[in-house]
C-alpha positions in Angstrom: -15.9 -36.9 59.3 -19.4 -36.0 58.1 -18.5 -34.9 54.6 -22.1 -33.8 53.8 -22.0 -31.3 56.7 -18.7 -29.8 55.6 -19.8 -29.6 52.0 -22.9 -27.6 53.0 -20.8 -25.5 55.4 -18.3 -24.7 52.6 -21.1 -23.8 50.2 -22.6 -21.5 52.8 -19.3 -19.7 53.5 -18.8 -19.3 49.8 -22.2 -17.8 49.3 -21.7 -15.4 52.2 -18.3 -14.2 50.9 -19.7 -13.9 47.4 -22.7 -11.9 48.6 -20.4 -9.6 50.6 -18.2 -8.9 47.5 -21.3 -8.3 45.3 -22.8 -5.9 47.8 -19.6 -4.0 48.1 -19.4 -3.8 44.3 -22.9 -2.4 44.3 -21.7 0.7 46.2 -19.7 1.6 43.1 -22.6 1.0 40.7 -23.8 4.0 38.7 -26.9 4.4 36.6 -27.4 3.2 33.1 -27.0 0.1 30.8 -23.3 0.6 30.2 -22.6 0.8 33.9 -24.6 -2.3 34.7 -23.5 -4.5 31.8 -20.0 -3.2 31.1 -18.8 -1.7 34.4 -18.9 1.7 32.9 -16.0 0.6 30.6 -13.7 1.4 33.6 -12.5 -2.0 34.6 -8.8 -2.4 35.4 -6.4 -4.8 33.7 -6.1 -7.4 36.5 -9.8 -7.6 37.1 -10.5 -7.7 33.4 -8.1 -10.6 33.0 -9.5 -12.6 35.9 -13.2 -12.1 34.9 -12.2 -13.1 31.3 -10.6 -16.2 32.7 -13.3 -17.2 35.2 -16.0 -16.6 32.5 -14.2 -18.8 30.0 -12.8 -21.5 32.2 -15.6 -22.9 34.2 -17.1 -26.4 34.9 -15.8 -27.3 31.5 -12.2 -27.4 32.6 -11.9 -29.4 35.9 -15.1 -31.4 35.1 -15.4 -31.4 31.3 -11.8 -31.4 30.1 -10.6 -33.7 32.9 -13.5 -36.0 32.0 -12.6 -35.9 28.3 -9.0 -36.6 29.1 -10.1 -39.5 31.3 -12.1 -41.0 28.5 -10.1 -40.1 25.3 -6.5 -39.3 26.3 -4.0 -36.8 25.1 -6.2 -35.6 22.2 -8.1 -33.6 24.7 -4.9 -31.5 25.4 -4.6 -30.6 21.7 -8.3 -29.9 21.5 -8.1 -27.4 24.4 -4.9 -25.8 23.1 -6.8 -24.8 20.0 -8.7 -22.4 22.2 -5.4 -20.8 23.4 -4.2 -20.7 19.8 -7.4 -18.8 19.1 -6.3 -16.1 21.5 -4.4 -14.5 18.6 -7.9 -13.6 17.4 -8.4 -11.6 20.6 -5.0 -9.9 20.2 -6.0 -9.0 16.6 -9.7 -8.3 16.9 -9.9 -7.2 20.5 -8.5 -3.7 20.0 -11.0 -3.2 17.2 -13.9 -4.2 19.4 -12.6 -2.0 22.2 -12.2 1.0 19.9 -15.5 0.9 18.1 -17.3 0.0 21.4 -16.2 3.3 22.9 -16.6 5.3 19.7 -20.2 4.1 18.8 -21.2 3.1 22.4 -21.9 -0.5 21.6 -23.2 -2.7 24.4 -23.2 -6.1 22.6 -21.6 -7.5 19.4 -25.1 -7.9 18.0 -25.6 -4.1 18.3 -22.2 -3.6 16.6 -23.3 -5.8 13.7 -26.7 -4.2 13.4 -25.1 -0.8 13.1 -22.2 -1.8 10.8 -24.5 -3.5 8.4 -27.3 -0.9 8.9 -29.8 -3.7 9.5 -31.8 -4.4 12.7 -32.5 -7.8 11.3 -28.8 -8.7 11.4 -28.6 -7.7 15.1 -31.8 -9.7 15.9 -30.5 -12.8 14.1 -27.1 -12.7 15.8 -29.0 -12.3 19.1 -31.3 -15.3 18.2 -28.3 -17.5 17.6 -26.9 -16.6 21.0 -30.1 -17.5 22.7 -30.5 -20.8 20.9 -26.9 -22.0 21.4 -25.9 -20.4 24.7 -28.7 -22.0 26.7 -27.0 -25.5 26.4 -23.7 -23.9 27.4 -25.2 -22.3 30.5 -26.8 -25.7 31.3 -23.4 -27.3 31.2 -22.2 -25.1 34.1 -25.3 -26.0 36.1 -24.7 -29.7 35.5 -21.0 -29.4 36.4 -21.9 -28.0 39.8 -24.5 -30.7 40.4 -22.0 -33.4 39.6 -19.4 -31.9 41.8 -21.3 -31.5 45.0 -23.1 -34.8 44.5 -19.8 -36.6 44.1 -18.0 -35.0 47.0 -20.9 -35.7 49.4 -21.3 -39.3 48.1 -24.8 -38.5 46.9 -26.0 -37.0 50.2 -26.4 -33.7 48.4 -28.3 -34.6 45.3 -27.5 -33.5 41.7 -30.7 -31.5 41.7 -29.8 -29.7 44.9 -26.4 -28.7 43.4 -28.1 -27.4 40.2 -30.6 -25.4 42.2 -27.8 -23.7 44.2 -26.1 -22.9 40.9 -29.0 -21.2 39.2 -30.2 -19.3 42.3 -26.7 -17.8 42.8 -26.4 -17.0 39.1 -29.6 -15.0 39.2 -28.7 -13.3 42.5 -25.2 -12.2 41.5 -26.0 -11.1 38.0 -28.7 -8.8 39.5 -27.0 -7.3 42.5 -24.4 -5.1 40.7 -24.2 -6.5 37.1 -20.8 -6.8 35.5 -19.1 -5.1 38.4 -20.2 -7.7 41.0 -19.4 -10.5 38.6 -16.0 -9.1 37.8 -15.0 -8.5 41.4 -16.0 -12.0 42.5 -14.3 -13.4 39.4 -11.0 -11.9 40.4 -11.1 -13.7 43.8 -12.6 -16.9 42.3 -10.0 -17.2 39.5 -7.1 -17.1 41.9 -8.7 -19.6 44.2 -9.5 -21.8 41.2 -6.0 -22.1 39.8 -4.1 -22.1 43.1 -6.2 -24.8 44.8 -6.4 -27.0 41.7 -2.6 -26.9 41.4 -2.2 -27.7 45.1 -4.5 -30.7 44.8 -2.7 -31.9 41.7 0.6 -31.8 43.6 -0.9 -33.7 46.5 -2.4 -36.4 44.3 0.8 -36.9 42.3 2.9 -37.1 45.4 0.5 -39.2 47.5 -0.9 -41.4 44.8 2.2 -42.0 42.7 5.3 -40.8 44.7 6.1 -37.9 42.4 5.9 -36.8 38.8 8.5 -39.2 37.6 6.5 -42.2 38.8 3.3 -40.6 37.6 4.5 -40.3 34.0 6.0 -43.8 34.2 2.6 -45.1 35.2 1.0 -43.3 32.3 3.4 -44.9 29.9 3.0 -48.4 31.3 -0.7 -48.5 32.2 -2.5 -46.3 29.7 -0.2 -46.0 26.6 -3.2 -46.1 24.3 -4.3 -42.8 25.7 -1.0 -41.1 25.0 -1.4 -41.3 21.2 -3.8 -40.0 18.7 -6.0 -41.7 17.7 -6.4 -43.6 20.9 -6.6 -47.3 21.1 -10.3 -46.8 21.7 -10.7 -45.0 18.5 -12.1 -41.9 20.1 -9.9 -39.3 18.4 -9.6 -39.1 14.6 -9.1 -36.2 12.3 -12.8 -35.5 11.7 -13.6 -35.6 15.4 -10.7 -33.3 16.3 -11.6 -30.8 13.7 -15.3 -31.0 14.5 -14.7 -30.3 18.2 -11.8 -27.9 17.9 -13.1 -25.6 15.1 -15.7 -23.9 17.3 -13.2 -23.7 20.1 -10.7 -21.9 17.9 -13.2 -19.1 17.2 -14.8 -19.2 20.7 -13.3 -15.8 21.6 -15.2 -14.2 18.7 -18.4 -16.2 18.6 -19.4 -16.2 22.2 -21.1 -12.9 23.3 -20.2 -13.3 27.0 -16.6 -13.2 25.9 -16.8 -10.4 23.2 -18.7 -8.2 25.7 -15.6 -8.5 28.0 -13.6 -6.8 25.2 -15.6 -3.6 25.8 -14.8 -3.3 29.5 -11.0 -2.4 30.0 -10.5 1.2 31.0 -7.5 1.8 28.9 -5.1 0.4 26.3 -2.8 -0.7 29.0 -5.6 -2.5 30.9 -6.6 -4.2 27.6 -3.0 -5.6 27.1 -2.9 -6.7 30.8 -6.2 -8.5 30.2 -4.9 -10.5 27.3 -1.5 -11.3 28.8 -3.0 -12.3 32.2 -5.6 -14.6 30.5 -3.0 -16.3 28.3 -0.8 -17.2 31.4 -3.8 -18.3 33.4 -5.2 -20.4 30.5 -2.0 -22.2 29.8 -1.5 -23.2 33.5 -5.1 -24.2 34.0 -5.2 -26.3 30.9 -2.2 -28.4 31.9 -3.6 -28.9 35.4 -7.0 -30.1 34.1 -5.4 -32.6 31.6 -3.0 -34.0 34.2 -5.9 -34.2 36.6 -7.8 -36.3 34.1 -4.9 -38.7 33.6 -4.4 -39.1 37.4 -8.1 -40.0 37.7 -7.8 -42.6 35.0 -4.9 -44.3 36.8 -6.4 -44.1 40.3 -10.1 -44.6 39.7 -10.4 -46.5 36.4 -13.7 -47.8 35.0 -16.0 -44.9 35.7 -19.2 -45.2 33.7 -19.6 -41.4 33.5 -16.2 -39.7 32.7 -17.5 -36.4 34.0 -17.4 -37.9 37.5 -13.6 -38.2 37.3 -12.9 -35.0 39.3 -15.6 -35.5 42.0 -14.5 -39.1 42.5 -10.8 -38.2 42.7 -11.5 -35.3 45.2 -13.4 -37.8 47.4 -10.4 -40.2 47.7 -8.6 -40.5 51.0 -5.3 -39.2 49.6 -6.8 -35.8 49.1 -7.2 -33.8 52.4 -10.8 -33.1 52.9 -10.2 -29.4 53.5 -8.3 -29.0 50.3 -10.9 -30.9 48.3 -13.6 -28.6 49.7 -11.7 -25.5 48.6 -11.2 -27.0 45.1 -14.9 -27.8 45.0 -15.7 -24.1 45.8 -13.2 -22.9 43.2 -14.8 -25.0 40.5 -18.3 -24.1 41.7 -17.4 -20.4 41.7 -16.0 -20.5 38.1 -19.1 -22.3 36.8 -21.4 -19.8 38.5 -19.3 -17.0 37.0 -20.0 -18.3 33.5 -23.7 -18.7 34.4 -24.1 -15.2 35.6 -22.0 -13.8 32.7 -24.3 -15.6 30.2 -27.4 -14.3 32.0 -26.0 -10.8 32.0 -25.0 -10.9 28.3 -28.3 -12.5 27.0 -30.4 -10.1 29.0 -28.5 -7.1 27.6 -28.9 -8.5 24.1 -32.7 -9.0 24.5 -33.1 -5.5 26.0 -30.9 -3.7 23.5 -31.0 -5.8 20.3 -34.6 -7.0 20.4 -36.8 -5.0 22.7 -35.3 -1.5 22.1 -34.4 -2.2 18.5 -37.6 -3.8 17.3 -40.4 -3.8 19.9 -40.1 -0.4 21.6 -37.5 1.9 20.2 -38.6 4.8 22.4 -38.0 2.9 25.7 -36.2 4.7 28.4 -32.8 3.5 29.7 -34.3 2.8 33.2 -37.1 0.7 31.7 -34.6 -1.1 29.4 -32.5 -2.0 32.4 -35.5 -3.1 34.5 -36.7 -5.5 31.8 -33.2 -7.1 31.7 -33.0 -7.6 35.4 -36.5 -8.5 36.5 -37.8 -10.4 33.4 -35.1 -11.7 31.1 -32.5 -12.9 33.6 -35.0 -15.2 35.5 -36.5 -16.6 32.3 -33.2 -17.5 30.7 -32.1 -19.0 34.0 -35.2 -21.2 34.2 -34.8 -22.4 30.6 -31.2 -23.2 31.3 -32.1 -25.1 34.4 -34.7 -27.2 32.6 -32.2 -28.1 29.9 -29.6 -29.1 32.5 -32.1 -31.3 34.2 -32.9 -33.0 30.9 -29.3 -33.4 29.7 -28.0 -34.6 33.1 -29.8 -37.9 32.5 -33.0 -37.4 34.4 -34.9 -38.4 31.2 -32.6 -41.3 30.4 -30.3 -39.2 28.3 -26.8 -38.3 29.3 -24.1 -36.1 27.6 -20.5 -35.6 28.3 -19.8 -32.0 29.2 -16.9 -31.3 26.8 -18.6 -32.4 23.6 -21.8 -30.6 24.6 -19.7 -27.4 25.1 -18.3 -27.7 21.7 -21.6 -28.5 20.1 -23.1 -25.3 21.6 -20.2 -23.3 20.2 -20.7 -24.8 16.8 -23.9 -22.9 16.3 -22.4 -19.6 17.5 -19.5 -20.2 15.0 -22.0 -19.2 12.2 -21.7 -15.5 13.2 -17.9 -15.4 12.8 -17.7 -14.6 9.1 -20.1 -11.7 9.7 -18.0 -10.4 12.5 -14.7 -10.7 10.5 -16.2 -9.0 7.4 -17.5 -6.2 9.5 -14.0 -5.1 10.2 -12.3 -5.9 6.9 -14.7 -6.2 3.9 -16.5 -3.1 2.8 -18.4 -5.1 0.2 -20.1 -7.2 2.9 -23.9 -6.8 3.1 -26.8 -7.4 5.4 -28.3 -9.9 3.1 -25.1 -11.9 3.0 -24.9 -11.8 6.8 -28.5 -12.9 7.3 -28.5 -15.7 4.8 -25.1 -17.1 6.1 -26.1 -17.0 9.7 -29.5 -18.5 9.3 -28.6 -21.3 6.8 -25.4 -22.1 8.7 -27.3 -22.4 12.0 -30.0 -24.6 10.5 -27.4 -26.9 9.1 -25.7 -27.2 12.4 -29.0 -27.8 14.3 -30.2 -30.5 11.8 -26.9 -32.4 11.8 -26.6 -32.3 15.5 -30.1 -33.4 16.2 -30.0 -36.2 13.6 -26.3 -37.1 14.4 -25.8 -37.2 10.6 -22.2 -36.5 9.4 -21.9 -36.5 5.6 -18.4 -37.7 4.6 -17.7 -38.0 8.3 -17.5 -34.3 8.8 -19.0 -32.8 11.9 -21.8 -30.2 12.0 -19.5 -27.3 12.7 -17.5 -28.0 9.5 -20.5 -28.3 7.2 -22.1 -25.3 8.8 -19.1 -23.0 8.4 -18.5 -24.1 4.8 -22.1 -23.2 3.8 -21.9 -20.0 5.9 -18.8 -18.7 4.2 -19.9 -19.5 0.7 -23.3 -17.9 1.2 -21.9 -14.9 2.8 -19.5 -14.1 0.0 -21.9 -15.0 -2.8 -24.9 -13.1 -1.5 -22.8 -10.1 -0.6 -21.4 -9.9 -4.1 -24.9 -9.6 -5.7 -26.4 -7.2 -3.1 -25.8 -3.6 -2.1 -23.4 -2.9 0.8 -23.8 0.0 3.3 -20.7 1.8 2.0 -21.2 5.0 4.0 -21.2 3.2 7.3 -18.5 0.8 6.2 -16.2 3.8 5.3 -17.0 5.5 8.6 -16.5 2.4 10.7 -13.3 1.2 9.0 -11.9 4.6 8.5 -12.1 5.4 12.2 -10.4 2.1 13.0 -7.6 2.6 10.5 -6.9 6.0 12.0 -6.8 4.9 15.6 -4.7 1.7 14.9 -2.2 3.8 12.9 -1.4 5.6 16.1 0.3 2.4 17.3 -1.2 2.2 20.7 -1.9 -1.5 20.5 1.5 -2.6 19.1 
């Protein structure tokens, strides 16, 4: 069987289906920034849940988390479960985002912060952090697709070709109908993603081990050091776990492509369905990805690059070629979903929180949207692609996808105290927000670049410690925008008292 031909054919069919869905979605597109970037705030519960899931769970899971499990063992499961534990933050803060988004017509969380703290500088700074730290995260998705198609085709389709496909589709689908096309394709892609990955796991366990009983017995006998924390290889310790897991815990608040999803459900019921659907999806997909990593460790030990565990396992004879191709498309689709979601979010932030807020306040809505689609999206895509090429090892440097994901989120973590205080602390000030975000981000960047870990603590830990201390101290000695704080928090108190979100 010519696997290269079938890989190309599968990719072409996927592109055709994706284009068809995006074009159909375009028919429902209305005018305006809210329509393009938020689906007009009229997205149903199921589609909201699936686009939330596909945006969050991308190349990181079946490529990155499986690779991390392959290399470091069961600690990867605990690490990923911290994200699901962090979902309580969405259950708690999500209704607040949804309510104030509709009341004050916020497009991004940076716009929310700029208005709440009555400071354009706060919004611009939050926007800058997203641009600095989300580019590596977008690059991870591009790398994941490159690894996947290169592995399945045994190198006949190069890593570069796979990455080019990813970035071209990301640009196309984020432009065709904005959030609506992304969300509609996400709903289909998320179902394909979880169903096919579960099917392949069952096939691998049955064909490779004779069932789950033998699979778990082999884990206990062959890789017992990977079933304890820290592992026999010393890869997991308390500092490493906290350093990687802390940004993951607050991912749902810190990442703008996720917080923007909190604005899109059409009703309270749809919002609840989004959270419940995502929780179920996330739990199942996490277990699949971790078990997949263990299966790869037993069947294909000794891989030099752990991120190749999934592509290598999919290429084994025990996995039917047709099923492997469908899984490849599912993972590819999820990664592209994250790419185009990031492109959409960052372009909306540039247009609204930088260009309209600072450069040209009188800009029309049509011009604002045109800048986002025609200028910002392609530029961000190009920068992300260059970073992916560099990080994939073309310059002699290679990174594992999972740690790089968490490192990118470590910088975004610095906006979390400002977000939390916006909803709960009237005394919080713009000066406190600015100083904490800037200093915290600088600390994270310096420690990550130098790989310096004072007292063994990772960059995210030092960054958030400095961030919280600065935010509180500076806020206490500067003047807060009490009028806006009272309006903002008073409105929330009144709406939440109605009990709709209980």
